[in-house]
N, C-alpha and C positions, 0 to 999 in steps of 0.2 A: 483251117486253114488259114496261113497267115498273108497280110495283104503287104506285108512287109517286105521289100526286095533289097537281097544280099547280095553282095561283092565275091565273099567266099562261103564252101561248106566243108567243113572241117571233121574227119570222121576218124575213130578209134576203128580197130582192126579186129582183134577176137573176140567174137560174140557178136559183131557189129556185121562185117565182111566177109568173114571166114569163121568156121566151127568145128567142133569135134564132132562125131557121130559114132556113136553116142554121147552127148556131151557129159563133162563131168557131175553135172547136177545131176542130171537125171537118171546116170550110174549109179548116183550115191543115193537117191529115191530107190530102187530096184536091190539095191544091196540091202540098205535098212531093211526092207519087207523081208529079205531071204533068211534074215538072222533074227525076223520074228517081231519085226516094229512095224504096225500098221499106222501108217500118218495120214491123218484127214486135213482137208483141204487146207483148213487154217497153219496147221504144224507145216505144210509142206511152203506155204507161201512166207511164215515165219524163217525158216532154214533157209530160202534164199535169198532171202534180205540180207540174212547174216551172213552167207556166203558172198554177197554181194560188198558188203558194208568192211568184211576182213580181208579181201583183196583190194581195197582202196586204202587200206590202213599202212601204218609205219610198223604194224605187231609184226607183217610176214618177214620183214629183214630180221628183224630181232627175234623170231622162231627159226627159221634157216639156219642162224648162227647159232642156235640154241640147241637144235634137234640133230641127229642124223635121219636122215631119208626118211625113212620109214617113221622113225618117231616124228617128223615133222607131220605128216600125214595122218599117223594115229590122231595127234593130237588135235588137227583141224578136224578130222570125225567127230571127237569128244566134244569141240566147240560148238559145233552145229547142232550135235547132240542135247546140251547141254541147252543151248538157243530155245529148243524146244521142249525144256523140262525135261528130256527123259536121258539125262546123263546118271540117275541114281538108279534107272531100271533095268538096266543089263551092265553088269561091270565088265564084261569084255565085249561088249558090239563094236566100241571103235576099235578093236582089235581085230574084231572078225570080219568087221566093212573091211578093213583094209587087206585083209587074205583075201577077199573078192577082186579087191580092185589091183591085186597084184596081177590077175591075168587080164587087164581093161588096156585093149587095142584098139583103140579108137582111129577110126578113117580123118583125116584132114583134108577137109570139104570147105571150098568157097560157095555160099550162098548164091543160089540158084539167079536170083535178081542182083547181084551185087555188079559184074559188069554193066549190064545193061541200064541200072540207077548211074553209076558212076559216067557212062558213055553220053547218056542223055543230060545230064548236070553237067558237063564239059560243054556240050554241045550248046547248051543254054548259055552260056559265057561266063560258067562261074570258075573261079579260083578255087582248086581244088588239093586238099592237103591232109595226110594221112598221120595220124597226130596218135602213136600207143606209147606206152607204159613198158614194152618190149628193151631187154637190156643188151642189143643189138643193132646195128644199122640196117633200114627199114628198106631200102634199096633193094638189095637181094632180095629181101622176102617179097618186095611189091611184085618180082621180075616172077619169081617162083609163082606166086599165086596168078599170073598173069593179070595184073593189074598196076603195072608202073606205067603205061601208056597214058591212063586216067589222071595221075596226078601231076602236078607243079611242083610240087615238093614231097618233102617224107620229113620226120621229126620222131625219134624216138626218146627215150627217158633216158638211156647212155650220151644222146647228144645232149640233151638241154642240162642234166646234172640233178635232174630233180622228177619226179612222180605225181601223174597225175592224183589227186585233185590239186597239189601244189601250184600255186600263181604260173611260177616261172616257165613252165614249159606252153602253157597258152599264151603268154605274152611273147616267148622266141614266134611261137605260130603263127600270130599275129603279123609280126616283122617280119616272117618268111612269105606271108601272104601279102603283105602291103597294102594291109587295109586296118581300120580302128574297129575296137572291139563290136562298135554297133553295126558295125558293116558284115560281120559273121554270125555262121550259127554252126555249131556243133552234132554233129549225132553220135551216139553213142549207147551201149546197153547198159552200163554200171553208172546206175544213179549216184551211188557218192562220190566215184571216180570222175565222171564225165560232165553229169548235169551240176553238180554242186560245183564242182572244179571252174566249167566256163561262167556259170551264173558268176559267181564270185569276183571274176575279172571284166562281167560285163555282156559278157557272151552269150546271146540265147541257145538254147539246147534244147533237141527233140531225143527222146527216151525212147529206144527200140523197146517195146517191155511186151512180150506177146504173153506172157502168163497171166498178167495184168498184175504184178506183185506189187507195183507200185500203184494201185487205181487210186489209194488214200492219199498219197505223198504228193503226186505231183501231174498236172495237168497237162501238159502237150507231152504225149504218148502216142505211139503207132506200134501196131502188131506186128509189122513187119517191113522192110528195109525198103521196099517199093513204094509204102504208104506215102512215105518222104515227100516222092511228088507232089502228091497233090497238096501237101503240106506247103509247099514251096509255090503251088499253084504253076507247076510244071505240065504239060503232057506226057502220060504215061505211055510208053510205046508199045504200038498192038501187039508185038511179038514179044514182051516180057514173057518170060518163061516162069511156069507154074511150077512149086514144088521146093524142098528146103532146099537140097545142097545140088551142086553143080556136074561136080567132081573132083577127084581124087588130086589135089594138089602135092602132095609128098607122101611118102612112108614112112615119114618122121611122126612119132605118135607121142601126145602130152602123158605121160606117164603119172599115177600118185591118184588125189583125191577128188572131192568135189567142187572143181573148181580151177581155173588159169588165170594167171593176169594176163 
């Protein structure tokens, strides 16, 4: 728990306030097992860290430009298998995993504690910002998810002209929040995009890490979003819901492989 008082709390969107159920990474692990790849706990952690690293890298845009849609996801599946030293164990596993993803239809969900946490922080006097790598205006998205009322501003990569972890998007967020870096804290689920990006410009960061994949890499981590309240020394409301996801916010689904930016 911190004793430091911040003026602004900045939030990531995907994986932090909303998710796919089942999420893409969980689906990848299940599909890998269905094609005969039994992964141990260490391999799963390596795989998930690599997924986080990939989605925070410039390689995503390069690969999207290079491959067609299916080719992109097959390549991504192969990248994760290679990270676990399984790339040579099954010549067609990346393709077979993608065959299963062709039928992947997750629900678009808001985490059960998102609205309660945001409402509690806003009532406590924090300036709240939504800062995401989405390449679209976040205002309509925040409305769709029932989160718009909590945020003082939103900022997407489209508006900023750069993606996290590039400094520009964080500096623009600070400007919109009207605070200095030392007076803000960033909440996100991707270590490479959210934590590294924030720390590089002097913003403190809390990593949401439910599966402890970064337990040896970063100290300020929580299991779930509601735990952020305790870290900021804000009382948790008694009515805070228990559960993974609150409701279906949309009938749109993220297609493809084990991860979304």
